[in-house]
C-alpha positions as CSV (number, residue, x, y, z in Angstrom):
1,M,0.0,0.0,0.0
2,L,1.3,3.5,-0.9
3,T,-0.2,6.3,1.1
4,G,-0.5,9.9,0.2
5,K,-2.2,13.0,1.6
6,T,-5.6,12.5,-0.2
7,I,-5.3,9.0,-1.8
8,I,-4.1,5.5,-1.1
9,L,-2.7,3.2,-3.8
10,R,-3.6,-0.4,-2.7
11,N,-3.7,-3.8,-4.2
12,F,-6.6,-5.0,-6.4
13,E,-9.3,-6.9,-4.6
14,R,-11.9,-9.1,-6.3
15,E,-14.6,-6.7,-5.3
16,D,-12.9,-4.0,-7.4
17,L,-13.8,-5.8,-10.6
18,K,-17.2,-4.2,-10.6
19,D,-15.8,-0.7,-10.8
20,L,-13.0,-1.7,-13.2
21,H,-15.6,-3.3,-15.5
22,R,-17.6,-0.1,-15.5
23,W,-14.5,2.1,-16.1
24,Q,-13.0,-0.1,-18.8
25,N,-16.3,-0.1,-20.8
26,D,-16.6,3.7,-20.7
27,E,-15.7,5.4,-24.0
28,A,-14.4,8.7,-22.5
29,I,-12.2,7.0,-19.9
30,M,-10.7,4.5,-22.3
31,R,-10.0,7.2,-24.9
32,L,-7.7,8.9,-22.4
33,A,-6.4,5.8,-20.6
34,R,-5.4,3.7,-23.6
35,S,-6.3,5.6,-26.8
36,F,-9.0,3.0,-27.2
37,P,-12.5,4.4,-26.9
38,D,-14.2,1.5,-28.5
39,H,-12.7,-0.9,-26.0
40,T,-15.1,-3.4,-24.5
41,I,-14.4,-6.2,-22.1
42,S,-16.5,-8.8,-20.3
43,R,-16.4,-9.3,-16.5
44,E,-14.9,-12.8,-17.1
45,A,-12.1,-11.5,-19.4
46,L,-11.4,-8.7,-16.9
47,E,-11.1,-11.2,-14.0
48,A,-8.7,-13.3,-16.1
49,R,-6.7,-10.3,-17.0
50,Y,-6.2,-9.2,-13.4
51,E,-6.1,-12.6,-11.7
52,K,-2.4,-12.3,-10.8
53,A,-2.9,-8.7,-9.6
54,I,-5.7,-9.8,-7.3
55,K,-3.6,-12.7,-5.9
56,G,-0.5,-10.4,-5.6
57,G,1.7,-12.8,-7.5
58,D,3.2,-10.7,-10.3
59,F,6.3,-8.6,-9.7
60,G,6.5,-7.4,-13.3
61,E,3.0,-5.8,-13.5
62,R,2.1,-3.8,-10.4
63,Y,-1.5,-2.7,-10.4
64,Y,-3.1,-0.4,-7.8
65,I,-6.6,0.8,-7.1
66,I,-6.6,4.5,-6.4
67,E,-8.7,5.0,-3.3
68,E,-9.8,8.4,-2.0
69,K,-9.0,8.8,1.6
70,S,-11.9,11.0,2.5
71,S,-14.6,8.7,1.2
72,R,-12.6,5.4,1.2
73,E,-14.0,4.8,-2.3
74,P,-12.1,3.6,-5.4
75,I,-11.8,6.3,-7.9
76,G,-9.5,4.8,-10.5
77,W,-6.5,2.5,-11.2
78,T,-2.8,2.8,-12.0
79,S,0.1,0.6,-12.8
80,L,3.9,0.2,-13.1
81,D,4.6,-2.3,-15.9
82,I,8.2,-3.3,-15.3
83,H,10.1,-4.1,-18.4
84,G,10.8,-7.8,-18.7
85,W,13.1,-7.8,-21.8
86,T,16.2,-6.7,-19.9
87,R,18.5,-9.0,-17.8
88,R,17.5,-7.1,-14.7
89,A,14.6,-4.7,-13.9
90,T,15.8,-1.2,-14.9
91,G,12.7,0.5,-16.3
92,A,8.9,0.5,-16.3
93,D,5.9,2.0,-18.1
94,I,3.7,4.1,-16.0
95,G,-0.1,4.4,-16.5
96,L,-3.1,5.8,-14.6
97,A,-6.7,6.5,-15.1
98,I,-9.2,8.4,-12.8
99,G,-12.4,6.4,-13.4
100,E,-14.8,8.6,-11.5
101,K,-15.4,11.6,-13.7
102,D,-16.5,13.8,-10.9
103,R,-12.9,13.4,-9.5
104,W,-11.3,14.7,-12.7
105,K,-9.2,17.9,-12.3
106,K,-9.0,17.6,-8.6
107,G,-5.2,17.1,-8.4
108,Y,-5.4,13.4,-7.7
109,G,-3.3,12.6,-10.8
110,T,-0.4,14.6,-9.4
111,E,-0.4,12.7,-6.2
112,V,-0.8,9.3,-7.9
113,V,2.3,10.0,-10.0
114,R,4.3,11.3,-7.1
115,L,3.6,8.0,-5.2
116,L,4.6,5.9,-8.2
117,L,7.8,7.8,-8.7
118,Q,8.8,7.3,-5.1
119,E,8.0,3.6,-5.4
120,A,9.8,3.2,-8.7
121,F,13.0,5.1,-7.9
122,E,13.3,4.9,-4.1
123,Q,12.0,1.4,-3.4
124,L,12.4,-0.6,-6.6
125,N,15.6,1.2,-7.6
126,L,14.6,1.5,-11.3
127,H,16.6,3.6,-13.7
128,R,13.9,5.1,-15.9
129,L,10.2,5.4,-16.4
130,T,8.3,5.7,-19.6
131,W,5.0,7.4,-20.3
132,W,3.0,6.9,-23.4
133,T,-0.1,8.9,-24.6
134,F,-1.6,10.2,-27.9
135,A,-0.6,13.6,-29.1
136,E,-4.0,15.3,-28.4
137,N,-4.2,14.1,-24.8
138,E,-3.3,17.5,-23.5
139,A,-4.1,16.7,-19.8
140,S,-1.8,13.6,-19.8
141,L,1.0,15.5,-21.5
142,A,0.7,18.4,-19.1
143,L,0.8,16.1,-16.1
144,A,3.8,14.1,-17.4
145,K,5.8,17.3,-18.0
146,K,4.7,18.8,-14.6
147,M,6.2,15.7,-12.9
148,G,9.5,16.0,-14.8
149,F,9.0,13.7,-17.8
150,R,10.6,14.8,-21.1
151,E,9.3,14.2,-24.5
152,E,11.6,11.7,-26.3
153,G,9.8,11.0,-29.5
154,R,6.7,10.4,-31.5
155,T,5.4,7.6,-33.6
156,R,3.3,8.9,-36.4
157,D,-0.2,7.7,-37.1
158,S,0.3,4.8,-34.7
159,V,-3.2,4.7,-33.1
160,F,-6.6,4.9,-34.9
161,F,-9.9,6.0,-33.3
162,D,-12.6,8.5,-33.9
163,N,-12.2,7.7,-37.6
164,R,-8.6,9.1,-37.9
165,Y,-5.0,8.3,-37.0
166,H,-3.2,9.9,-34.1
167,D,0.5,10.2,-33.2
168,S,1.7,8.6,-30.0
169,V,4.1,10.5,-27.8
170,I,6.7,8.9,-25.6
171,L,8.1,10.7,-22.6
172,G,10.8,9.5,-20.2
173,L,12.1,10.3,-16.8
174,L,15.5,9.1,-15.5
175,R,16.5,8.4,-11.9
176,D,19.1,11.2,-11.9
177,E,16.5,13.7,-13.2
178,Y,14.0,12.6,-10.5
179,D,16.6,13.1,-7.8
180,M,17.5,16.5,-9.1
181,S,13.9,17.7,-9.5
182,K,12.4,16.0,-6.4
183,E,12.6,19.2,-4.4
184,A,11.0,21.2,-7.2
185,L,8.0,19.0,-7.6
186,P,4.6,20.6,-6.7
187,P,3.9,20.4,-2.9
188,P,1.4,17.8,-1.8
189,R,-2.2,18.9,-1.4
190,S,-3.4,19.5,2.2
191,S,-4.8,16.5,3.9
192,R,-8.5,16.1,4.2
193,T,-10.4,14.8,7.2
194,M,-10.9,11.1,6.9
195,R,-14.3,9.5,7.3
196,K,-14.9,5.9,8.3
197,K,-16.2,3.7,5.5
198,S,-19.9,3.2,5.9
199,S,-21.0,-0.3,6.6
């Protein structure tokens, strides 16, 4: 479990599949999360996809539910996909999605990324993180750059949705850059009063 001021990143539980199923069948969410607005997935396929995450048995793919501290409600999901093609773990892809639309633009994404950076660089001792998105996803690009990621390249016309092609953008952050910019990152949001989860 990774704990911030306003959110907690915790392991997947089987009861989270209901929310994940709803989020991952939502056109607006999946356009931003995976450049894939026409994505559909059954509950059974979703459970098979995340079975290892639910059981906590996969070092390479670390999935977390984003839980709001004040309400103790799940509001999205995030991941560190550690690269498996190198001889030792040196890098990972980072991804996140706020699934509850009324929690968009509340600053949660900044705190999620801050916690993932701490986990990746300070606990897992990774060397670099990679962030992928499509070129028109201005919110994703702004958040990545706010947290220190630098654009490293584009793949032209690499994703297709809304009846046209879109460029993909790759951004990267190295451990040394994280160490140098850590003090300059935006300060954490003030802590909210916690309420007990209703029974």
